[in-house]
C-alpha positions as CSV (number, residue, x, y, z in Angstrom):
1,M,0.0,0.0,0.0
2,E,2.8,2.4,0.9
3,R,4.5,1.7,-2.5
4,A,1.3,2.4,-4.4
5,I,0.8,5.7,-2.6
6,T,4.4,6.7,-3.2
7,A,4.1,5.8,-6.9
8,L,0.8,7.7,-7.3
9,A,2.3,10.8,-5.5
10,S,5.3,10.6,-7.9
11,V,3.1,10.4,-11.0
12,L,1.0,13.4,-9.9
13,T,4.1,15.4,-9.0
14,V,5.5,14.8,-12.5
15,V,2.2,15.8,-14.1
16,L,1.9,18.9,-12.0
17,T,5.5,19.9,-12.8
18,A,5.0,19.4,-16.5
19,V,1.7,21.4,-16.6
20,A,3.0,24.3,-14.5
21,F,6.2,24.5,-16.6
22,W,4.2,24.5,-19.8
23,L,1.8,27.3,-18.7
24,S,4.8,29.4,-17.5
25,Y,6.8,28.6,-20.7
26,E,3.8,29.4,-23.0
27,H,3.1,32.7,-21.3
28,L,6.7,33.8,-21.5
29,Q,6.6,33.0,-25.2
30,E,3.6,35.3,-25.6
31,V,5.5,38.0,-23.7
32,A,8.5,37.5,-26.0
33,A,6.3,37.7,-29.1
34,A,4.6,40.9,-27.9
35,H,8.0,42.6,-27.3
36,G,10.0,42.3,-30.5
37,M,9.9,38.7,-31.4
38,A,6.5,38.4,-33.1
39,E,8.0,37.7,-36.5
40,A,10.7,35.3,-35.2
41,V,8.5,32.4,-34.0
42,A,11.4,30.1,-33.3
43,R,13.2,32.7,-31.3
44,S,10.1,33.5,-29.3
45,W,9.7,29.9,-28.4
46,A,13.3,29.5,-27.5
47,W,13.5,32.6,-25.4
48,P,11.7,31.3,-22.3
49,A,14.2,28.5,-22.0
50,T,16.8,31.1,-21.1
51,V,14.8,31.7,-17.9
52,D,13.1,28.4,-16.9
53,L,16.1,26.2,-17.6
54,F,17.9,28.0,-14.8
55,I,15.4,26.5,-12.4
56,V,15.9,23.0,-13.7
57,I,19.7,23.2,-13.7
58,G,19.7,24.7,-10.2
59,E,17.4,22.0,-8.8
60,L,19.5,19.2,-10.3
61,L,22.7,20.7,-8.8
62,I,20.9,21.0,-5.4
63,L,20.0,17.3,-5.7
64,R,23.6,16.3,-6.4
65,A,24.9,18.4,-3.5
66,S,22.2,16.9,-1.1
67,L,23.3,13.3,-2.1
68,A,26.9,14.3,-1.2
69,H,25.7,15.8,2.1
70,R,26.8,19.4,1.4
71,V,25.2,22.7,0.5
72,D,25.7,24.2,-3.0
73,W,25.0,27.9,-2.6
74,W,25.6,28.5,-6.3
75,A,22.8,26.1,-7.2
76,I,20.5,27.8,-4.7
77,G,21.3,31.1,-6.3
78,L,20.5,29.7,-9.8
79,V,17.1,28.5,-8.6
80,T,16.3,31.8,-6.9
81,A,17.3,33.9,-9.9
82,G,15.5,31.7,-12.4
83,D,12.3,31.5,-10.4
84,G,12.4,35.1,-9.6
85,A,12.8,36.1,-13.2
86,S,10.1,33.7,-14.3
87,I,7.6,35.0,-11.8
88,G,8.5,38.6,-12.5
89,L,8.2,38.3,-16.3
90,N,5.0,36.3,-16.1
91,V,3.4,39.0,-13.9
92,A,4.9,41.9,-16.0
93,G,3.6,40.4,-19.2
94,V,0.0,41.0,-18.0
95,G,0.5,44.7,-18.6
96,Q,-0.6,47.8,-16.8
97,D,-4.1,48.7,-15.5
98,A,-5.0,45.0,-15.1
99,S,-7.0,43.6,-12.3
100,A,-5.3,42.0,-9.3
101,L,-6.7,38.6,-10.2
102,N,-4.9,38.8,-13.6
103,Y,-1.6,39.2,-11.9
104,V,-2.4,36.3,-9.5
105,V,-3.3,34.1,-12.5
106,A,0.0,34.9,-14.2
107,A,2.0,34.2,-11.1
108,V,0.5,30.8,-10.2
109,P,2.2,28.7,-13.0
110,P,5.8,29.7,-12.2
111,V,5.2,29.4,-8.5
112,A,3.6,26.0,-8.9
113,A,6.4,24.9,-11.2
114,L,9.0,25.8,-8.5
115,L,7.1,23.9,-5.8
116,A,6.3,20.9,-7.9
117,F,9.8,20.5,-9.2
118,G,11.2,20.9,-5.7
119,A,8.8,18.1,-4.5
120,L,9.9,15.9,-7.4
121,M,13.6,16.4,-6.6
122,R,12.9,15.6,-2.9
123,Q,11.3,12.3,-3.9
124,V,14.2,11.5,-6.2
125,H,16.6,12.2,-3.4
126,A,14.7,10.0,-1.0
127,Y,14.7,7.2,-3.5
128,L,18.5,7.4,-4.2
129,A,19.4,7.8,-0.6
130,R,17.3,4.7,0.3
131,R,19.0,2.7,-2.4
132,A,22.5,3.8,-1.2
133,V,21.8,3.0,2.5
134,T,19.7,-0.2,2.3
135,G,21.8,-3.3,2.1
136,V,21.1,-6.5,0.2
137,D,21.1,-10.1,1.2
138,A,24.3,-11.1,-0.5
139,P,27.5,-9.3,0.6
140,P,29.4,-7.5,-2.2
141,P,32.4,-9.1,-3.8
142,G,35.5,-8.9,-1.5
143,V,33.4,-8.6,1.7
144,E,33.2,-11.7,3.8
145,A,29.9,-12.5,5.4
146,P,30.1,-12.6,9.3
147,L,30.8,-16.1,10.5
148,T,28.5,-17.9,13.0
149,P,30.1,-18.0,16.5
150,V,31.2,-21.4,17.8
151,M,30.7,-22.3,21.4
152,V,33.4,-24.6,22.8
153,S,34.1,-26.1,26.2
154,V,37.5,-26.6,27.7
155,D,38.0,-29.7,29.8
156,R,40.9,-31.1,31.7
157,P,42.9,-33.7,29.8
158,T,41.8,-37.3,30.6
159,P,44.7,-39.6,31.7
160,P,45.5,-42.2,29.0
161,P,44.1,-45.7,29.6
162,P,46.5,-48.4,30.8
163,V,48.4,-50.2,27.9
164,E,47.4,-53.8,27.4
165,T,49.9,-56.3,26.2
166,A,49.3,-59.6,24.4
167,G,49.1,-61.4,27.7
168,G,46.9,-58.9,29.5
169,M,47.7,-55.8,31.4
170,A,51.2,-54.4,31.3
171,P,53.4,-55.7,34.3
172,L,54.0,-53.3,37.1
173,P,57.6,-52.2,37.8
174,E,59.5,-54.0,40.5
175,L,59.7,-52.3,43.9
176,P,63.0,-52.0,45.6
177,A,63.7,-54.6,48.3
178,L,63.5,-53.5,51.9
179,V,66.7,-52.9,53.8
180,P,67.2,-55.7,56.4
181,G,66.5,-54.4,59.9
182,A,64.4,-51.5,58.8
183,E,61.1,-51.2,60.5
184,E,58.1,-51.1,58.3
185,A,56.0,-48.0,59.0
186,S,52.4,-48.5,58.5
187,T,51.0,-45.8,56.3
188,P,47.3,-45.7,55.7
189,V,46.4,-45.8,52.1
190,A,43.1,-44.5,50.8
191,T,41.8,-47.0,48.4
192,D,39.4,-46.1,45.6
193,P,39.4,-42.3,45.9
194,A,36.2,-40.7,44.7
195,P,36.7,-39.5,41.2
196,V,36.9,-35.7,40.7
197,T,35.1,-34.3,37.8
198,A,36.5,-31.1,36.4
199,P,33.8,-28.5,35.6
200,S,33.6,-27.6,31.9
201,T,34.0,-23.9,31.2
202,A,32.1,-22.5,28.2
203,V,34.1,-20.0,26.2
204,D,32.3,-17.6,23.9
205,L,34.8,-16.9,21.1
206,C,32.8,-14.0,19.5
207,M,29.4,-12.4,19.6
208,P,27.1,-13.0,16.7
209,V,27.2,-9.7,14.9
210,V,25.3,-9.4,11.6
211,Y,25.4,-6.2,9.5
212,P,22.6,-5.9,7.0
213,N,24.0,-2.6,5.6
214,R,26.5,-3.1,2.8
215,V,28.7,-0.2,3.8
216,D,28.8,-1.5,7.4
217,Q,29.8,-4.9,6.0
218,L,32.6,-3.3,4.0
219,V,34.0,-1.2,6.9
220,R,33.9,-4.3,9.2
221,A,35.8,-6.3,6.6
222,L,38.5,-3.7,6.5
223,Y,39.1,-4.2,10.3
224,G,39.6,-7.9,9.6
225,T,41.9,-7.5,6.6
226,D,44.0,-4.4,7.7
227,F,43.9,-5.0,11.5
228,T,44.0,-1.3,11.9
229,Q,41.4,1.5,12.3
230,P,40.4,2.2,8.7
231,S,40.9,5.8,7.6
232,T,38.3,7.8,5.7
233,A,40.4,7.6,2.5
234,R,40.7,3.8,2.9
235,M,37.0,3.4,3.4
236,T,35.9,5.6,0.5
237,Q,38.4,3.9,-1.7
238,A,36.9,0.5,-0.8
239,M,33.4,1.8,-1.2
240,A,34.1,3.2,-4.7
241,A,35.6,-0.2,-5.7
242,A,32.5,-2.0,-4.5
243,G,30.2,0.4,-6.3
244,L,28.8,2.0,-3.1
245,G,29.8,5.6,-3.8
246,A,32.6,7.6,-2.2
247,S,30.8,9.7,0.4
248,E,33.1,10.5,3.3
249,S,30.3,11.2,5.8
250,T,28.6,7.9,4.9
251,A,31.9,6.0,5.5
252,R,32.5,7.7,8.9
253,T,28.9,7.1,9.9
254,A,29.3,3.4,9.0
255,R,32.6,3.2,11.0
256,G,30.8,4.7,14.0
257,R,28.0,2.1,13.8
258,V,30.5,-0.7,13.6
259,K,32.5,0.6,16.6
260,A,29.2,1.0,18.6
261,R,28.2,-2.7,17.9
262,E,31.8,-4.0,18.5
263,P,33.5,-1.7,21.1
264,Y,36.6,-3.8,21.2
265,L,37.5,-2.6,17.7
266,T,38.4,0.7,19.2
267,G,41.6,-1.0,20.5
268,F,42.9,-1.5,17.0
269,P,45.9,0.8,16.1
270,T,45.3,3.8,13.8
271,A,46.4,3.2,10.2
272,I,49.6,5.2,9.3
273,A,49.0,7.3,6.2
274,G,51.4,6.3,3.5
């Protein structure tokens, strides 16, 4: 149900963006034709692109900067200039001594185009960010899947059984003869002592840690291969090789998640830059 709603919202956003841009574009063509381009039809239709395309270019640059987790003020300036010029020219094209409603009607398409295109770029950003963060079932090439921990018990060694010969049990060694005249001291000997059972101690070799996120799997694998704290450059290089992008903030966030789940990794030495 959620996917159906998202798909419907995306389709309606695309339709609204196209309609609003067309109304704004067509009105700017009329303005160009009424002010010196009436006989040059092709030029009058191409002229609005010099205004509205600034909005499209700026929004795409903002989307790219947002995916890289940074702010592109130049792109924001392009969108502001393009939309301001589009609204101003659409309103100015109405002419003087017109009713207020005429100015409102002229201003609605460019404003709607700005809002609709911004909503469309927001949906595209959410989709791309979700694809970059969500892991898949199979680990990427070069990343080992986390192993299942093995529980073992450590017991005391069992004494070897007596060695049997062909004629039965092995003969006992001869005892030295008693010295004549020596008094035999009676020493109580405990027979058949109760067997002592050594308790078994369970040793947990490792905690079962499973990382569903592909970037987390990659960063955790670097700990196992380098045996050092992976640097940001090392992580982004491995991410780029695995086709996971090269965002430094994404790599550092993944490293923080891995350390939080396995605190003993903080004891690894820091990699020496070379």
